[in-house]
C-alpha positions in Angstrom: 0.0 0.0 0.0 1.3 3.4 -0.9 1.7 6.2 1.6 -1.8 7.5 1.8 -3.1 11.0 2.5 -5.8 10.3 5.1 -8.7 12.6 5.1 -11.4 13.0 7.7 -14.8 14.7 7.5 -15.0 18.3 8.7 -17.9 17.0 10.8 -15.5 14.9 12.9 -15.0 16.9 16.1 -12.0 15.0 17.5 -9.8 12.0 16.9 -12.0 9.7 18.9 -15.0 10.4 16.7 -13.4 10.2 13.4 -13.6 8.0 10.3 -10.7 8.6 7.8 -10.5 7.7 4.2 -7.5 7.4 1.8 -7.3 6.5 -1.9 -4.7 4.5 -3.8 -5.8 4.3 -7.4 -9.1 2.4 -7.6 -8.7 1.3 -4.0 -10.3 3.1 -1.1 -9.0 2.6 2.4 -11.1 3.4 5.5 -10.0 3.4 9.2 -11.1 4.8 12.5 -9.0 7.7 13.8 -8.5 6.0 17.2 -7.4 2.7 15.7 -5.3 3.6 12.6 -3.7 0.1 12.3 -7.1 -1.5 11.3 -7.9 -0.6 7.7 -10.8 -1.8 5.6 -10.2 -1.7 1.8 -12.8 -1.6 -1.0 -13.0 -0.3 -4.6 -14.2 3.1 -5.7 -17.2 1.4 -7.4 -18.3 -0.5 -4.2 -17.9 2.6 -2.1 -20.1 4.6 -4.5 -22.8 1.9 -4.3 -22.6 1.9 -0.5 -22.8 5.7 -0.3 -25.8 5.8 -2.6 -27.6 3.3 -0.3 -26.6 5.3 2.8 -27.9 8.5 1.3 -31.2 6.7 0.4 -31.6 5.6 4.0 -31.1 1.9 3.4 -29.0 1.6 6.6 -31.0 3.9 8.9 -32.2 0.9 10.9 -28.6 0.4 12.3 -28.6 3.9 13.9 -29.1 4.1 17.7 
C-alpha cells in the first residue's frame, strides 16, 4: 500500500469520533482515527454503491 493522504470529515470533532479515508488508485481505504492500524479496503465502485444506499436511508435501521 502506498503512503496515503488520510482525510477526515469536517464533521468529525476530534480523533475519537473520526472516520478517515484514503485513496490509492481504484482502492479506497477506511479506518477509525483512534485505531489507525485497522484498515478496511474496498473499490471506488463498491464505495459509490454503499454511499448511494446510505444516502437513500437503506442503513438507517442500524442507527441508535
